[in-house]
C-alpha positions, 0 to 999 in steps of 0.5 A: 569465218576465217580470218588471218591473223598477225599473231595466231595465224589462221582463225575461226570468228563469229558474225557477231565479234565483229567491231564496225569502226565506222572512222576507221582507228586515227591513221588506219580510217580505211580499217573498218572491221576489228575483231578482239582475241584474247591475248589471256586468259585473265581477260586482261589483254585482247589482239585488236585484229584489222580484217583488213589486214592481217599485219594490222592488228594493236594489243590492248588491255583492260585500262582499270586492272592498272589504272583503276581510277582512269575516266573519261567523257564521252561526248553526246556526238560519239555516244550516238554514233556509237548508238549507245544506249546507257554505261551498261553498252560501254567497254573502255581498253587502251592500246599498247606500245610493246618495247622490246622489254615488256616491263617498260609498255606502256598505255595510251590513256590519251585515245582510248577504244570504246566499244558499245559491246551490245552494237558491235561498233568502235571507236578509239576516242581522242577528246579534246583537253586530257591529261592523259599522255600517250606513254604511260607505263602499265607497270611501276617502277617498283614492280619494273625492278622486281620483276627484273629480280632487282632491289631485293 
């Protein structure tokens, strides 16, 4: 099937690429179908594109590339909703906020996107208690300066 996307125009997707979010995502509860399209060749960044609205697209990333010690504890209710059989079913992504200066990009570690890659189900998980926030810089200050050609 062909879908319209915010950044890539019209793309072909297979039925098995569609993830159903039974609760939608916060503030977009009526958007319940998304596809994850690669942003880069390394598999670090992905477009999380709504099938309902081409203008609704989140940029996500593999949080472990930037935060290797990142962890969440998914409760039983959400494991049931996602039909999780074991940890091998689960993949985590974080939604990014990308300002004009890419070096200032932050990741929402408070509310990761949890997907069951076996059942093609997903949700944005918001725990009751967490030390994480919605704005964790993905580049440490020293990398931000080096990327700009400063600090040499």
